[in-house]
N, C-alpha and C positions, 0 to 999 in steps of 0.2 A: 504494500500500499503505499502511494507517494502522497504524503501531507504537504500542502501548500497553502498560502494564504489566499482565500478568495474575497474579494470585496462585493459583496451584494449591494448595488444602489437600488435607491425607490424609483421607480419610474413617476415623474410629478403629473398628478391625475388632472383629469379635465375639469375638476371642480376649484382648482387653485385660485385663491382669491386673498385679498388683504382686509379680512376682518378686523384684526388687531386683537386677537382674543387671548393671548399669552403674557400675563402679568410677568414682569421682570425681563421679558425678550424686547431689548430696548428698539432693535429695528421694527419687530413686528408692531409695536405700539405706535410708533413714530410714523409708519406707513399705513397705518389703519385709515381706510377709506378710499386709498389710492386705486387707480385701475390696474389689474393684474393681466398677464399676458401667458395664460396656460399653454398654449401650443409652443411659445418661445421656451418657456421653462423646461418643458418636456424635451426639447430639441437639445438644448444647453446641457442637460443631465446627459443624454445619450451620448453628446460629444464628448464629455467628460470619461464617460466608460468606454469610448473608442480609444481614447488617449492612454488609457490603461492596458488596453489589449495590446496597442502598439509597442508598449514597454515590455510586452512578453507576459504579462501579468495573467493570471486566470480572473474573470470578470462574470458576475453573476446578477440578477437583478430579481427585484420584486414587484408585484402589481399593485396599481393603486386600489384602494379599498371601495366598496359600494357606496355611493354618494348620489343623494343625499341620504343618510341612514334614516329611513322611516321608521325604523324599530326604536331608535332613540327617541324620535319625536313622539311616538306613541307611548312610550315610557313617562315622556314628560307631560302627556295631557296635553300638547301643543295646541293653542287656538290662537285667535287674533289678538289675544290679550298677552302672549308669552313674549318674554323678555328676547328683543331681537338677537342679542349675544347667543342666546341659546339654540334659537332656529339656525344662527350661522355654525355653529358648533357642528351641526348635523352635516354640512356641506365642507366642513374643514377637509384639506388635502394633506394635513400634516403627518400622513403615515410615511408621505416620500422620505422624510428623515428617519432613515432605517436605523441609525445608531441607536435609536429610541425602540427599536422593536423588540430587543431581547438582550440578555448577558450572555455571552458564548465563552465556554471553556473547553479548549481544545482535548483531544483524546489522550497526549501525553501528560497531562495534569490531574487525570481524574481516576478514581479506584477501580472503574471498570473498564478502562480503556476505551470508551467512546466520548464522541463530542458531546458535549451537554448545552443545551440551550433553554433558557426560562424567559418565557413572553414576560415584557413588561406591563404592569397594571397601570401606569400612567395616571394614577388617581388625583394628582395635583391640580391638573387643568381638565375643568368640566368638557372641552371640547376634544380632549384626547382620551380620556377615561374609557369612551366607548369602542376604542379601537381594537382591544387585545383580543376579543374572540375571532374576528375576522384575521387578524394577524396570525394568531395561533393555527388556524384552519390552514392559511397558506404555508406556514413553517411545518406542519406535519406532512404537507403534500410534498413541499420541496426536500424535506429530509427525512423521507419515510422509511428509507433503510435502518431498521432498528438494530441491525449489528453494528452499525456506525455511528448512530446518533440516539441522543434521548431528549425529546422535546417536552418540556414541564409547563403546567398550568402556571399562572401568576403567582406571585407572592400574595399573601390575603391583604386587601385593600385599607386594612388600617396603617399598612405602611408602605409609604410612597417608594415606587421602584421605576426609574426612568432607563433602566437597561444599560447598553454598552458605553453610552456619554458618559458613564460615571465609572468606568472600569479600563484598567491598563494591565499589560501583561509584558513581562521582560524574559526573555530567553535567548541563549547563543544563537538559536535558529527557531523559526516557527514549529518545526517538526520536533523539537526537544522538549523537555519539561522545562516549565516556566516558573514565573513568581506571578501571582495575580493581585492586583492592586484594587480594592473597593474604595471609592472615594466618595463619602456621604458628607452633607451638610448640617448644620444644627441651626446657624441663625443667617439671616440676609438682610438685616435691616428691613427695608419696607417692601421686600420681596420674599416669597417663601422659599424654603431650602427644601429642594424636589427628593433629594435621594435620601431616604431614611436608613440610620446604620443597622437597625433591626434587618429591614429589606435586605442588604446587601449580606448579613450574615446568614439569612434564610437561602439565599441563592447558592453562596459557597456550600453550605450543607447539602442543599439539593443535589448539588453538582459533584460531590464524594470529593472535594478538594482536601490535600494534606494541609493541615492546620498550619505546619511548619513553612508551606509555600504560599501562605496568603496574609496579606496587609489589609487592615482598615484603617484609612487616614482622614481627617478631616479636611475639607476645603476650607479656605479661608473665607471668613465671613465678609470681609471686605471686599472680595473678588464677587461674591454674589450680590452684594448690595450694589457693585458698581455694574452689574448687568451679565455677569457670568453664571447663568442659570444653570448650566451643566459644567462639570469639571472638564469637558473636552473643548471648552471655550478659551481656557487658560492653560491647558496641558495637554501633551500627546506622547505616546510611547510607541516603540517599533524594536523589536529585538533587544538589543543591549544599548538602546538610546532614550533618553528623558529628554524631551523639547519642552520646556516649562518656562512660564513667567515667574519672575521672582516672587509674586505675591499670591500663586496659586494655593498654597498650602497653608492651614493655620499654624502647623510647626514645620517651618521650611526645612531646617537642618536637621531635625529629627526624621522628617521623611526620607529624605536623601540619604541618611546613614542607614536607616532601616531597609531601604531597597538594595544599598550596595553591600549590607551585611549578608543579606541572602544571595544577592547576585553581583559578586566583586566586579564584574567586567563592565557594568553599567555605567555609561559616560552620561552627566547630566549636562545639558546645553540649556542655560539658564539665561533670560533676556532681562537685563535689570530694568527696574522700574525708572531710573532715571535716564536710559535711553528711550524706552517706550512705556510711556505711562499705561496703566489699566485702560483708560479711556479709548487709547488709541488701538491697543492689542484687541478690545472688544468690538469697535466700529469695523477694523479692517479684518477680523476673524483670522488673525496671524496663528493661533495655535488650533483653530477648527479648520485643521489642514490635514492632508492623509501625507502621513510619513511611511514611504514605501521602500522596500528593497527589491528593485527589479533583478533579472538574472545576471546583469552586468556586476551585481555586488554592490554599486555606488548609490548610497541612500538618497533618496529624493524628496523634497518636500512639494506638496501641491497645494499650492494657495490661490485664494481668489484674486480677481483683478484689483480689488479694493485695497490689497497689499501694496501693489506698485503706486496706488495713488496717495497712500499715505507716506510723507517724507521721513518721518523718525523709523517708521517700521521698514521702508526699503532700504534705507541708510545702513540699519542695522543687518539686515539680510546680505547686503552686499558686503559688510565688513566680515559677517559670519563667512561667506564663502571665499573670501581673499585668506582667510586663515587655514589651519591645517585641521578642522575639526571633523567629525563623523557625517555630517550633512553635507554632501557634494554636489549636490544640485538643486535648485528652486524652477519650479515649473508652474506658471501660471494659467489658470482657467477662467472662463466666464461664467458664472453661476449666478449673475445678477438678479433673476428672478428669485431663486430660493433665498439669496442675501438679503432681499429686501423684505424677506419675511422672517429673517433671523437665522437662516440655516447656510452653513458654509461646505465645503469639499467633505470635511469629516462628517457633518450630519447626515448627509445623503447616502452614507454606506454602514453597512455592517460587516464586520470582519470575521471569517468563520475559516478555521483552520481545517482543512479535510481534504480527502482525496477527490477530486473532480468527478470522478466515475461514479462516485456513492451519491452524488447530488441529481434528483430528477433533471435529466437533460432540457427539459422545458425552461427550466429557470437559470441555464448557463449561457450566456452571451458569445457570439461568434459574429463576424462581419455581415453575414447572410441574415441573421435574426436583428441585428441593429439596424440594419437597411428596411427590416420588415416593421420594426417598432416606429421608425421614421415616416414609413409610407402611411401608416395607421394614425399616428399623431396628426400628421399633415392634412390627412382627410376629414379627422372626426372631432380633434380637440377645438374646442372654442378658441378664436384668436383674442378676444378679450373679454373680461368679465368685471364689470362695475359692481360695486358692494350692494347698490341698489337692485342688482338683479338677483341677489341671493333670495330664494323663496319662490323665484318666477317659475311655474310649471313648464313653460316652453324651455327654459334653461334645464330644468331638471330632466326633462326628455332628452335633450341632446347629451347630456353628462352621462346618463344610463347607456343611451346606445353607443357612445364613444367607448365606454369601458366593454360593453357586450362585444364589440368589433375587435377589441384588441383580445378579449378570452378568446373568441372564434378563431382568430388569426394564429393564435399559439397553441390552439388545440388543449386549452385549460377550461373545459367547461366545469370540472368539479366544485370550482369555487362559486358558481352561481352567477 
């Protein structure tokens, strides 16, 4: 069995809109009410996936969830008096950020030698709290090989769990035993801390992880208050590299020392706050990047265009590349439609270390399938959505037909 890292990107759904539902997500609330462009958003995401494949990396994808979610509206007994934000929650396309789909522990880390995935409950934000049943169904279809995968129900909803966005893994290589680091929040000033410590501990136990190969660390409350609603907005890990902002963790030095005590080869690439203030790191999504090891072995950081447009961020990145550090390349991608709703390159992907041959092939991407996705999107996705259209029956029909056309093209009718 050949274990490699597969990035599963969420295809941006046809209901992509800017309703501004995510408290603490500064980009989402800033752009509330703006016109969205679902077709352009989905094509931007496919282009990012193509670039990963061009690097020689395995690439998968997940499908948009059914929208509008009529079961959610029925559960709310929605009528003309219902809060418009709740109605908009039924239209949310936020499942495109698959870093929040689940937490993943690769086979080398688990007691039974299988890759374990626990679907995230996402209970902190109402518009995301109803995602998990449809996400779970998709995970159980994509990872149906029970000899290779175990897919778990969510953590009980009394403890908020937002998936891999608050989880890091260190290992000499993806196919070797690693150290799994769960990052939780306690406080966030005016914003909620979305990842509960108990949720992380439940996931670690579900996955059968060696307690000596697990760390639980607290996110810096100042980072949450500044708009880092997930840990992956201020830190990202890959193999033996931690790329982090100076203010990412509540106990900065203690976190570094604990990681390096268990993984002595880990290098910390820290961005000082006096070079890149938290506000610039968050607005540019410098850390919400994909940190990848292509077959060449030269580690690459995939950042959004907004990083190039930020003078302090771009200056620091150029200085980093001029040095002799472990990150050797910076690649810039255009995911502006996702960024405007608060999700960068890292939000759009879930990392799964597995043998691609054990994954349902319908969820694995190649050039032909990427072209198929582009054709379906171009033919069926709405060109634009104004938030005033949310709830419109004609738009709802178009959104449903668009997803149905995608499922038919991919021959994945089991999801309904």
